[in-house]
N, C-alpha and C positions, 0 to 999 in steps of 0.2 A: 421793746413791746411787737408786737403782734407774730412773735417767733412762739413752735412750738417747741415745748422743754419735756423732756422725759425724767419724772417724779423717780426718784431714789431714793434707798434710807441714808439716813443721814450720818451713820456711824460706817456705811460700807458705801460711798456713792460709786453709783455704777457698776454692782455687781453685775455679772450677767445672770446669775439663775432668778432675776427678780423680773428678766424682759422677755421675750417671746420665746427667746431662742432655748430660755435654760431648759425647758423639759423636753427639747429636739436635744440638746448637748448629752443630756442625763441618758436619753433613751439608746443612744448610738452610744454610748460609753458601758450602759450596763448589757447590752446586747452584746456589742463586742468583746466583752468579756466574759460573759456566757458561752459564745462560740467557741473562744478559746478553750476554754475547761472543757467543752464539748469534743473540741480536738486533742485534749490531753489525756482525759478516760478512755477516749477509744483509743488510740494510740496505744495506751496500754494495756487496753482490754482485749488485744490483737495478738499474742505470739501462738506462730506455728501457723498464721494464716501464709498466704500467699499474697506477694509482691504487688499485686493489682488491688487486691482489694485493702491490703493496708493502707494504700494509694488513697485509694476512691474513698475511704471510710474518714481518713486523715483528716482530708482539703474540702471535705462534702460532709460531714457526718450529721445526717437525718436534714437534709436542705437547708440546715440551721443561716449560713450563712445570705443563701439568695433571700428564702420569709424574711429575715430581720433587717435585712437592706430596703426590701418591698415595704416592710413596716413601717419602718422611719420615712420613707419618704409619701405617705399619705400626710406628711406635715408640711412638706411642701407642694402636694397636689389636695387642697381638701376636696377640688372638686370632683374627685377620681377615687375617693374612698372605695364607691362599693365594687369600680374593680380591679383594686389594689385588693379588697378582702377576699374577692372570689382567686381573683389568682396566687395567697398566700395559702387560704385551703385549700384549693385545687393542686397544687402543688404538693401539699401537705398527706393530702388523699391519695394522689397518685405513687408517691414512693410509698405509702402504705398498703396499696394497690400493688405493686412490684415486687415488695418484701412477700404478702403473701402469696402471689403464683409463685414464686421463686420456691418459699417454704412447700407448697404442694409438690414439686417438683423434685423435694428432698435436698435441698440447697438453705439452709434456715443461716440469714446475715447475723454475725454477733451484735452484741448490745452495744449500741447506740443514745450515747445522751443525748437527748434533745431538749433539753433546756431552753436551750435559747429560740427552738423553733414552736414552744410552749408559750414563751413570753409572747412571741409574734404575734400568733394567732390572738393570742388575749388581747395585744395593742388596737389590731383591729377590729375584734368585734365588741371592746368599749366605743371603738371611733364610731363605728355605723349603728349602735344601739344610742349613742350620744347625736350622731348628726343625720342620718336616715328617716326619709318617712319609715314611718309602723311598720308595713308591709314591709318595704326592703330588709329596713333595719330583723323584723324578723328570718329572714329566711338567710342573712348573713350570719345570724348567731347561732341558728339551727347547723349551718354547715360548719360555721367555725368549730360548735360543739362536737359536732361528728368527727371533724378531722383531729382534736386532739383527743378524742376519748380513745378512737378507735386504733390510734398509730400505734401505741405501745402494744396492744394485743395483737394485732394482726404482723404487726414487725417480730415480734418475739413470742408470738405462740399460748395461749391462755397457762401451758403447765411451765411457763420461764416468771423465774423473778421478778423480771423486769416488766410484765405485763400489770405489775401492782403501777406502775409509773400513771397507769391511767386514772387512778384514783386521786392523785396529786393535779393531772392534769387537766381533774372535771372542777377542782378546787378552785383552780386558777383560773379556767374559763368562767367558771359562776362569779367570781370577784369581779372579774373585768365587764361581765353582764352587767352587776347589779351598779358596778361604778359608772359603766355609761346610763345606764337609767338614772341615776339619781342628779346624772347633770345634765340630764335631759329635763329631767322635773325641774330642777335649780335654773335651767336657760327659759323656761316656758312660766315659770313663776315672778321670773325677773322682767319679762315682755308683757307682762299682766301688770306688776307693778309699775314699769312705766309708760304703760295706756293710764293706769289711774291716775299718776302724777302730771299728765298731760292734761285728761278728761277737765282734772280737777282745778289744773292752771287756765283753760280754755272756761270754764265756767265764771271763776274770776271776773277774768278780763272781762269778759260776756257781762256779767254784774258791775263791772267797774266804769264801761263804756255805756252802758242802759243807766247806771243811775248819775253818772257825772257827768260823762260828753253828749250824750243825746237830751238829760236834761239843762244844759246848757244851751243846747241848739235850740230847743223848746223854746227858751227862754229868750232868746234874740227871736226868733219867732213873732212868737207874739210879739214883742217888743214895735215892730217893723211894720206888723200889720195894723197895730194901735195908732202908729207914727203915718201909714196909709190912709186912717182913715180922717186922724185930724186932716193931712193935707188935703181929700178931697172935702171938705167941709170947709176948708179956707180958700179954696181957689188952688192951691199949691201944686206944684209939680207932683204928680203921681207914677209917672214910669218907672223911674227911680227905684220908687219904693215896691213896685209890683216886682219890678225884676229881682229884690233881695228875699223878696217873700218867694217867691220862685224855687230861687235857687237851695235857700234855709229849708223849704217841705223835702226839696231834692235831695238835699245832703241826711234829713232827718231821716226818710226811707232808706237810703243806702248804709245809714248806721242801725236802721232795724234790720235790713237784709245782714249785714256783718254779726250783731249780735244773735241771731239766728242761726247763721252760719258755724260761729266758735260753738253754741251750744251743743251744736248736731255732730260734733268734730268733724265738720268733711274738709277731706286734703285736699280736691281738687278745686281748680276756679272753676265756679258754676256760672254759666250764662241764663239769667232769667228769661223765661221764655216773653215772647213780646205781647201775647193775650191771653185770655181761656183758653182759647181753640187750640191754641199751640202747646200749652202748658198740659191736656188732658192728651193732647195726640203724643208727645212726647213722655208722659207716665204709663199711658196705657197700651201694654202688650200686644201684639197680634196674636190673640189666643182664642181658640173657637169657645172655650168654655165662657170666656168673660161678655158678659153682654150690658154693653153700652146704651147710657140714657142722656142725653145731654138737650139746653135746651138751644133754639137752634141760630139763637142770635149771641152765644158767645164769643164771636169774632169781633163782631163789634160794640160789645157793652163794653161801657166807659169803668174800670176797676183800677184801684192802685195798685203799681206796681207790684209793692209787699204782699200784697192780696192774692194776686195771680201765683207768685214764689210761693207763697204758704198751701194755697192749693195742688201746685203742682207736688210740693214737698211731701202735703200728706194724702195722696194718692200712693206718690210711689213707694211710702212707707206701706201705707195697709196692706199695697200688691206684693210688697215682701214680705209682709208678715203672712199672706193668705199661702204661698209657695213654701214659706219655712213651717208653718204650723197646722196647714190643711193642705199636703199634699196632695190627698187623695180628693178635694172638694173637684165636682163635677159640674158646677155652677157658682159661677159669680157678679155680682150684678154691682154695674159700677153708675150712678146716680150724679149730675153735675147739671141745678138746675137753677135759675135767677127767680127770687123770689119774691112777689108783690111789693114787700116790706123794705125793699132796699136790701134785700140780701142774699147769699149765693150761699147755696144747700150741696155739699159734699157729702155722698156717702157710698158707703164700698160694702157689698154684704156677702159670704160666702158660706155654703155648706160644708160638712165635713169637718167640723171644728171640732178632734176629739179632745182639747185640751185646750184651755184659753191661752193667752200669750203672758211668758214670765211677768211677771208685777215687778216694777222699779227697773224695766230694763231704758237705754237710752232712746230705743224707736218708741215706745207709748208717749216718757219723759219728754221727748223732744218733741213730740207732735203735739203735746198740750202747750207747753212753753211757747211756738211756734206761732198755734191759733191765738192763745192769751196773746201775745205780743200786739196782734191786730183788732184785737178786742173781740174775739170771735168766741164759740163756745165748740166742745168737742165731748162725744161720750163715746167710749167704746166696752162695749159687752156682750154677751150671750144672749141670742135671740131664741126663738120657738123654731123647733126642729134641727137642733144642736147645729147651729148656726151661729156665724160670727159678725157684728154691725158696729160698725164704724161711720157717724155721722157728725158732720161740724156744721155748723154753719157764721157763716166770715161774713163782715160788711164790705158792703165794697168800697168806699170812703172809711179808713180806722179814721177814730176821731181824736 
């Protein structure tokens, strides 16, 4: 118990091809075989050549061994894929440039099979399309495509039959590009599925906590309050009941905050603000576009902790939506007022609302659930003058 065990196929326990080393071994074997074949074909295609040329082409056909090694190393150093890919494509382009320069000087190199080089370029291109950010992946894909397709043309000339290898190299490069993009898309879909499963599990836990645990705590608090009243009427000891009542109310408030955090999927350990003034100060950034209008008694106003947290989350989510959906807004008005009816009014209005926030997103949904959990109401929608308005009314003490 407690030990990590590697899952293997029942019919072939411990078969290496099912582990993480399988692809590495397969690539090394294939690239090694292609390098050997390139060397054999190159040596047989050199009758009558000088001894120096024969040695150079035989032991370094098209830079194949070097780029093949670099392509394999990308699995050993995944954080340096961009550098390895640049080295592979750069060496290939350098070899092609040298061959082209020699050709202009009247010295054309003999045909050198470059299967290992083409496969190495394809492997690093596929890895870049899979792992790197879009811009870096695009640069490496274009660089690898140029290296793979230009090599036969520049090295052997357009009049040589060996220049037709460019078509095959382009096909291999395109396959690697497509394969890398497919793996990238599959990885993104997997991440989305994982996030959806985690969100669903959080909501399920939140419902269970709200429906079961919070309900039981509420029942305990109600019974303690009843016993407290009976003790008061009979002249008994009420101090213990008062402590139990306070502890139960605190536990219920903490449970409500935990349920709200689970519903919005917060990963960090959130430290609730001490009062409404602190909540507003932490939620509203220092931005010249924001006009802040708050009641002067926010710091001393007696408000339940869950209401303070809800107001802070409401302001944070509303201002985040302003930055996301109305980046060109020039005026944002934030209002936090203590209403005479014992309510807290929280309002955020911004201009430049070209389009509403996406329906069904976790932002608005989590906002509505948080406000409803403390017994308040919230409305979000378009207002006059291409504005977007979010207004909520929160009770100072949840019922």
